[in-house]
C-alpha positions as CSV (number, residue, x, y, z in Angstrom):
1,M,-25.2,95.0,-123.0
2,V,-28.0,96.3,-120.8
3,S,-31.7,96.4,-121.8
4,V,-34.4,97.9,-119.6
5,E,-38.1,97.1,-119.7
6,G,-40.2,98.7,-116.9
7,N,-38.6,97.7,-113.6
8,D,-36.8,94.8,-115.1
9,Y,-33.3,94.9,-116.7
10,T,-31.2,92.4,-118.5
11,M,-27.4,92.5,-118.6
12,R,-25.6,90.4,-121.2
13,T,-22.0,89.4,-121.6
14,F,-20.4,87.1,-124.1
15,T,-17.6,84.8,-122.9
16,R,-15.6,82.1,-124.6
17,L,-15.7,78.4,-123.5
18,V,-12.4,76.6,-123.1
19,S,-11.6,72.9,-122.4
20,T,-10.9,71.9,-118.8
21,G,-8.3,69.5,-120.2
22,G,-7.9,65.7,-119.9
23,T,-10.7,63.4,-120.9
24,S,-13.5,65.5,-119.3
25,R,-16.2,66.8,-121.7
26,S,-16.7,69.8,-119.3
27,L,-16.0,73.3,-120.4
28,R,-14.9,76.4,-118.5
29,T,-15.7,80.1,-118.9
30,T,-14.9,83.3,-117.1
31,V,-17.4,84.9,-114.7
32,P,-17.9,88.5,-115.9
33,Q,-16.6,91.2,-113.6
34,W,-20.1,92.8,-113.2
35,V,-21.5,89.5,-111.9
36,I,-18.6,89.2,-109.4
37,E,-19.2,92.8,-108.2
38,H,-23.0,92.4,-108.1
39,F,-22.8,89.3,-105.8
40,S,-19.5,90.3,-104.0
41,L,-18.0,87.0,-105.1
42,S,-14.4,86.0,-104.1
43,V,-12.1,83.2,-105.0
44,G,-13.4,79.9,-103.5
45,D,-17.1,81.1,-103.4
46,E,-19.6,78.6,-104.8
47,V,-22.4,79.5,-107.2
48,N,-25.6,77.6,-108.0
49,W,-26.4,77.0,-111.7
50,A,-30.1,76.4,-112.6
51,L,-31.5,75.7,-116.0
52,Q,-35.0,76.9,-116.6
53,V,-37.1,76.0,-119.6
54,E,-40.1,78.0,-120.5
55,D,-42.0,78.4,-123.8
56,G,-39.2,76.6,-125.6
57,E,-36.5,78.9,-124.3
58,M,-33.7,77.8,-121.9
59,R,-32.3,80.3,-119.4
60,L,-29.4,79.7,-117.1
61,V,-29.8,81.3,-113.7
62,V,-26.6,81.7,-111.6
63,T,-26.9,82.6,-107.9
64,P,-24.4,82.6,-105.1
65,K,-24.6,79.5,-102.8
66,K,-26.0,80.5,-99.4
67,D,-24.6,78.9,-96.3
């Protein structure tokens, strides 16, 4: 889903969380194809996950790790 407001746009995709197995409480999901293409990601690349809280809303910001 894409929404446009002025010069800003938001792309949304829903993915399903699955267990990583074992005794870990971590979950795994798929990185959507449009994110892979936008950042030119490949197998083995690393991404930075940042949680931002503002006005009672949480946003997860994902960016490629820069060397």
